[in-house]
N, CA, C and O atoms as a GROMACS GRO file, in nm:
protein
  248
    1UNK      N    1  -4.465  -0.993  -4.197
    1UNK     CA    2  -4.389  -0.912  -4.290
    1UNK      C    3  -4.344  -0.999  -4.407
    1UNK      O    4  -4.313  -1.117  -4.392
    2UNK      N    5  -4.340  -0.936  -4.522
    2UNK     CA    6  -4.293  -1.006  -4.642
    2UNK      C    7  -4.141  -1.015  -4.639
    2UNK      O    8  -4.072  -0.925  -4.592
    3UNK      N    9  -4.092  -1.126  -4.690
    3UNK     CA   10  -3.947  -1.146  -4.695
    3UNK      C   11  -3.889  -1.059  -4.806
    3UNK      O   12  -3.940  -1.058  -4.918
    4UNK      N   13  -3.782  -0.987  -4.775
    4UNK     CA   14  -3.719  -0.899  -4.874
    4UNK      C   15  -3.639  -0.982  -4.974
    4UNK      O   16  -3.570  -1.077  -4.935
    5UNK      N   17  -3.648  -0.947  -5.100
    5UNK     CA   18  -3.570  -1.015  -5.203
    5UNK      C   19  -3.424  -0.976  -5.190
    5UNK      O   20  -3.392  -0.860  -5.165
    6UNK      N   21  -3.336  -1.074  -5.206
    6UNK     CA   22  -3.193  -1.047  -5.201
    6UNK      C   23  -3.131  -1.085  -5.334
    6UNK      O   24  -3.176  -1.177  -5.402
    7UNK      N   25  -3.026  -1.013  -5.370
    7UNK     CA   26  -2.952  -1.043  -5.492
    7UNK      C   27  -2.804  -1.054  -5.460
    7UNK      O   28  -2.752  -0.982  -5.375
    8UNK      N   29  -2.738  -1.144  -5.530
    8UNK     CA   30  -2.594  -1.162  -5.516
    8UNK      C   31  -2.529  -1.101  -5.639
    8UNK      O   32  -2.562  -1.138  -5.752
    9UNK      N   33  -2.437  -1.008  -5.616
    9UNK     CA   34  -2.369  -0.938  -5.725
    9UNK      C   35  -2.223  -0.981  -5.726
    9UNK      O   36  -2.155  -0.973  -5.623
   10UNK      N   37  -2.174  -1.026  -5.842
   10UNK     CA   38  -2.037  -1.073  -5.857
   10UNK      C   39  -1.968  -0.995  -5.967
   10UNK      O   40  -2.023  -0.980  -6.077
   11UNK      N   41  -1.848  -0.944  -5.938
   11UNK     CA   42  -1.769  -0.874  -6.040
   11UNK      C   43  -1.706  -0.977  -6.132
   11UNK      O   44  -1.632  -1.064  -6.086
   12UNK      N   45  -1.734  -0.968  -6.263
   12UNK     CA   46  -1.682  -1.067  -6.358
   12UNK      C   47  -1.587  -1.007  -6.461
   12UNK      O   48  -1.519  -1.080  -6.532
   13UNK      N   49  -1.582  -0.875  -6.470
   13UNK     CA   50  -1.490  -0.810  -6.563
   13UNK      C   51  -1.415  -0.699  -6.491
   13UNK      O   52  -1.462  -0.646  -6.390
   14UNK      N   53  -1.299  -0.665  -6.543
   14UNK     CA   54  -1.214  -0.562  -6.483
   14UNK      C   55  -1.272  -0.422  -6.508
   14UNK      O   56  -1.344  -0.399  -6.605
   15UNK      N   57  -1.238  -0.331  -6.418
   15UNK     CA   58  -1.282  -0.192  -6.433
   15UNK      C   59  -1.178  -0.107  -6.506
   15UNK      O   60  -1.194   0.015  -6.517
   16UNK      N   61  -1.072  -0.170  -6.555
   16UNK     CA   62  -0.973  -0.096  -6.633
   16UNK      C   63  -1.041  -0.043  -6.757
   16UNK      O   64  -1.119  -0.114  -6.821
   17UNK      N   65  -1.014   0.080  -6.791
   17UNK     CA   66  -1.069   0.152  -6.906
   17UNK      C   67  -1.218   0.181  -6.893
   17UNK      O   68  -1.284   0.210  -6.993
   18UNK      N   69  -1.273   0.175  -6.772
   18UNK     CA   70  -1.411   0.216  -6.747
   18UNK      C   71  -1.411   0.362  -6.704
   18UNK      O   72  -1.308   0.416  -6.664
   19UNK      N   73  -1.526   0.423  -6.714
   19UNK     CA   74  -1.537   0.562  -6.671
   19UNK      C   75  -1.526   0.571  -6.519
   19UNK      O   76  -1.540   0.472  -6.448
   20UNK      N   77  -1.500   0.691  -6.472
   20UNK     CA   78  -1.488   0.713  -6.328
   20UNK      C   79  -1.618   0.681  -6.256
   20UNK      O   80  -1.617   0.630  -6.144
   21UNK      N   81  -1.731   0.710  -6.320
   21UNK     CA   82  -1.861   0.681  -6.259
   21UNK      C   83  -1.881   0.531  -6.242
   21UNK      O   84  -1.932   0.486  -6.140
   22UNK      N   85  -1.840   0.453  -6.342
   22UNK     CA   86  -1.853   0.308  -6.333
   22UNK      C   87  -1.761   0.251  -6.225
   22UNK      O   88  -1.801   0.162  -6.150
   23UNK      N   89  -1.638   0.301  -6.218
   23UNK     CA   90  -1.545   0.256  -6.114
   23UNK      C   91  -1.599   0.290  -5.976
   23UNK      O   92  -1.588   0.210  -5.883
   24UNK      N   93  -1.657   0.409  -5.962
   24UNK     CA   94  -1.714   0.450  -5.834
   24UNK      C   95  -1.833   0.363  -5.794
   24UNK      O   96  -1.850   0.331  -5.677
   25UNK      N   97  -1.915   0.326  -5.892
   25UNK     CA   98  -2.030   0.240  -5.864
   25UNK      C   99  -1.986   0.102  -5.818
   25UNK      O  100  -2.042   0.047  -5.724
   26UNK      N  101  -1.885   0.046  -5.885
   26UNK     CA  102  -1.832  -0.085  -5.844
   26UNK      C  103  -1.775  -0.076  -5.703
   26UNK      O  104  -1.796  -0.167  -5.622
   27UNK      N  105  -1.705   0.031  -5.673
   27UNK     CA  106  -1.650   0.049  -5.538
   27UNK      C  107  -1.763   0.063  -5.435
   27UNK      O  108  -1.752   0.009  -5.324
   28UNK      N  109  -1.869   0.134  -5.471
   28UNK     CA  110  -1.982   0.151  -5.379
   28UNK      C  111  -2.053   0.020  -5.352
   28UNK      O  112  -2.113   0.001  -5.246
   29UNK      N  113  -2.046  -0.072  -5.448
   29UNK     CA  114  -2.104  -0.204  -5.429
   29UNK      C  115  -2.014  -0.294  -5.344
   29UNK      O  116  -2.051  -0.406  -5.310
   30UNK      N  117  -1.895  -0.244  -5.311
   30UNK     CA  118  -1.803  -0.319  -5.226
   30UNK      C  119  -1.724  -0.425  -5.300
   30UNK      O  120  -1.676  -0.521  -5.239
   31UNK      N  121  -1.710  -0.409  -5.431
   31UNK     CA  122  -1.638  -0.507  -5.513
   31UNK      C  123  -1.503  -0.450  -5.553
   31UNK      O  124  -1.494  -0.339  -5.606
   32UNK      N  125  -1.397  -0.528  -5.528
   32UNK     CA  126  -1.262  -0.482  -5.560
   32UNK      C  127  -1.191  -0.572  -5.658
   32UNK      O  128  -1.117  -0.525  -5.745
   33UNK      N  129  -1.212  -0.703  -5.645
   33UNK     CA  130  -1.141  -0.798  -5.730
   33UNK      C  131  -1.239  -0.879  -5.813
   33UNK      O  132  -1.354  -0.899  -5.772
   34UNK      N  133  -1.194  -0.924  -5.928
   34UNK     CA  134  -1.277  -1.009  -6.013
   34UNK      C  135  -1.310  -1.137  -5.936
   34UNK      O  136  -1.222  -1.197  -5.874
   35UNK      N  137  -1.435  -1.176  -5.940
   35UNK     CA  138  -1.479  -1.295  -5.868
   35UNK      C  139  -1.534  -1.266  -5.729
   35UNK      O  140  -1.592  -1.354  -5.666
   36UNK      N  141  -1.515  -1.145  -5.681
   36UNK     CA  142  -1.564  -1.108  -5.549
   36UNK      C  143  -1.715  -1.084  -5.556
   36UNK      O  144  -1.765  -1.027  -5.652
   37UNK      N  145  -1.787  -1.129  -5.453
   37UNK     CA  146  -1.933  -1.118  -5.450
   37UNK      C  147  -1.979  -1.044  -5.326
   37UNK      O  148  -1.908  -1.036  -5.226
   38UNK      N  149  -2.099  -0.990  -5.335
   38UNK     CA  150  -2.161  -0.923  -5.223
   38UNK      C  151  -2.312  -0.944  -5.236
   38UNK      O  152  -2.364  -0.950  -5.347
   39UNK      N  153  -2.382  -0.955  -5.124
   39UNK     CA  154  -2.526  -0.976  -5.124
   39UNK      C  155  -2.596  -0.850  -5.075
   39UNK      O  156  -2.554  -0.788  -4.977
   40UNK      N  157  -2.703  -0.814  -5.145
   40UNK     CA  158  -2.778  -0.692  -5.113
   40UNK      C  159  -2.927  -0.720  -5.110
   40UNK      O  160  -2.975  -0.815  -5.173
   41UNK      N  161  -3.000  -0.638  -5.035
   41UNK     CA  162  -3.145  -0.639  -5.040
   41UNK      C  163  -3.184  -0.560  -5.166
   41UNK      O  164  -3.136  -0.449  -5.188
   42UNK      N  165  -3.272  -0.618  -5.246
   42UNK     CA  166  -3.311  -0.556  -5.373
   42UNK      C  167  -3.388  -0.427  -5.347
   42UNK      O  168  -3.478  -0.423  -5.264
   43UNK      N  169  -3.351  -0.320  -5.420
   43UNK     CA  170  -3.419  -0.192  -5.408
   43UNK      C  171  -3.405  -0.116  -5.540
   43UNK      O  172  -3.328  -0.156  -5.627
   44UNK      N  173  -3.478  -0.009  -5.553
   44UNK     CA  174  -3.470   0.073  -5.674
   44UNK      C  175  -3.331   0.135  -5.689
   44UNK      O  176  -3.280   0.147  -5.800
   45UNK      N  177  -3.271   0.173  -5.578
   45UNK     CA  178  -3.137   0.231  -5.581
   45UNK      C  179  -3.036   0.129  -5.632
   45UNK      O  180  -2.951   0.162  -5.715
   46UNK      N  181  -3.044   0.008  -5.582
   46UNK     CA  182  -2.954  -0.098  -5.626
   46UNK      C  183  -2.973  -0.127  -5.773
   46UNK      O  184  -2.875  -0.145  -5.846
   47UNK      N  185  -3.097  -0.132  -5.820
   47UNK     CA  186  -3.123  -0.159  -5.961
   47UNK      C  187  -3.061  -0.052  -6.051
   47UNK      O  188  -3.012  -0.083  -6.159
   48UNK      N  189  -3.064   0.074  -6.006
   48UNK     CA  190  -3.000   0.182  -6.081
   48UNK      C  191  -2.849   0.164  -6.088
   48UNK      O  192  -2.789   0.186  -6.193
   49UNK      N  193  -2.787   0.123  -5.977
   49UNK     CA  194  -2.643   0.098  -5.976
   49UNK      C  195  -2.608  -0.017  -6.068
   49UNK      O  196  -2.509  -0.010  -6.142
   50UNK      N  197  -2.687  -0.123  -6.065
   50UNK     CA  198  -2.659  -0.240  -6.148
   50UNK      C  199  -2.676  -0.208  -6.297
   50UNK      O  200  -2.608  -0.266  -6.380
   51UNK      N  201  -2.765  -0.118  -6.329
   51UNK     CA  202  -2.784  -0.078  -6.469
   51UNK      C  203  -2.660  -0.009  -6.522
   51UNK      O  204  -2.624  -0.027  -6.639
   52UNK      N  205  -2.593   0.069  -6.439
   52UNK     CA  206  -2.472   0.142  -6.479
   52UNK      C  207  -2.357   0.046  -6.509
   52UNK      O  208  -2.278   0.072  -6.600
   53UNK      N  209  -2.347  -0.063  -6.433
   53UNK     CA  210  -2.234  -0.155  -6.447
   53UNK      C  211  -2.278  -0.294  -6.490
   53UNK      O  212  -2.212  -0.393  -6.457
   54UNK      N  213  -2.387  -0.302  -6.563
   54UNK     CA  214  -2.442  -0.433  -6.601
   54UNK      C  215  -2.346  -0.516  -6.684
   54UNK      O  216  -2.352  -0.639  -6.681
   55UNK      N  217  -2.256  -0.452  -6.758
   55UNK     CA  218  -2.160  -0.523  -6.842
   55UNK      C  219  -2.041  -0.575  -6.762
   55UNK      O  220  -1.957  -0.648  -6.815
   56UNK      N  221  -2.031  -0.538  -6.635
   56UNK     CA  222  -1.918  -0.577  -6.550
   56UNK      C  223  -1.954  -0.680  -6.444
   56UNK      O  224  -1.866  -0.746  -6.390
   57UNK      N  225  -2.082  -0.694  -6.414
   57UNK     CA  226  -2.123  -0.778  -6.303
   57UNK      C  227  -2.222  -0.886  -6.347
   57UNK      O  228  -2.285  -0.876  -6.452
   58UNK      N  229  -2.233  -0.990  -6.262
   58UNK     CA  230  -2.333  -1.094  -6.279
   58UNK      C  231  -2.425  -1.084  -6.159
   58UNK      O  232  -2.378  -1.072  -6.045
   59UNK      N  233  -2.555  -1.088  -6.183
   59UNK     CA  234  -2.655  -1.073  -6.076
   59UNK      C  235  -2.737  -1.201  -6.066
   59UNK      O  236  -2.786  -1.253  -6.166
   60UNK      N  237  -2.751  -1.252  -5.943
   60UNK     CA  238  -2.828  -1.373  -5.917
   60UNK      C  239  -2.925  -1.348  -5.804
   60UNK      O  240  -2.891  -1.280  -5.707
   61UNK      N  241  -3.045  -1.402  -5.814
   61UNK     CA  242  -3.142  -1.396  -5.703
   61UNK      C  243  -3.100  -1.499  -5.599
   61UNK      O  244  -3.058  -1.610  -5.632
   62UNK      N  245  -3.111  -1.459  -5.472
   62UNK     CA  246  -3.074  -1.550  -5.363
   62UNK      C  247  -3.199  -1.589  -5.288
   62UNK      O  248  -3.192  -1.665  -5.192
   0.00000   0.00000   0.00000
């Protein structure tokens, strides 16, 4: 089996004054505080979420 690509997502900006959809997406990613990170298996669904909040998060390949 091929190894699944993983990405590390880190919240780098506050969600204050963001839309409700953006706040919900950040919450769905499991990020609450600035500097908090979470690791995910890369997928089309994840890429769509990251596109919505690209200005709030930093994404790194793991």
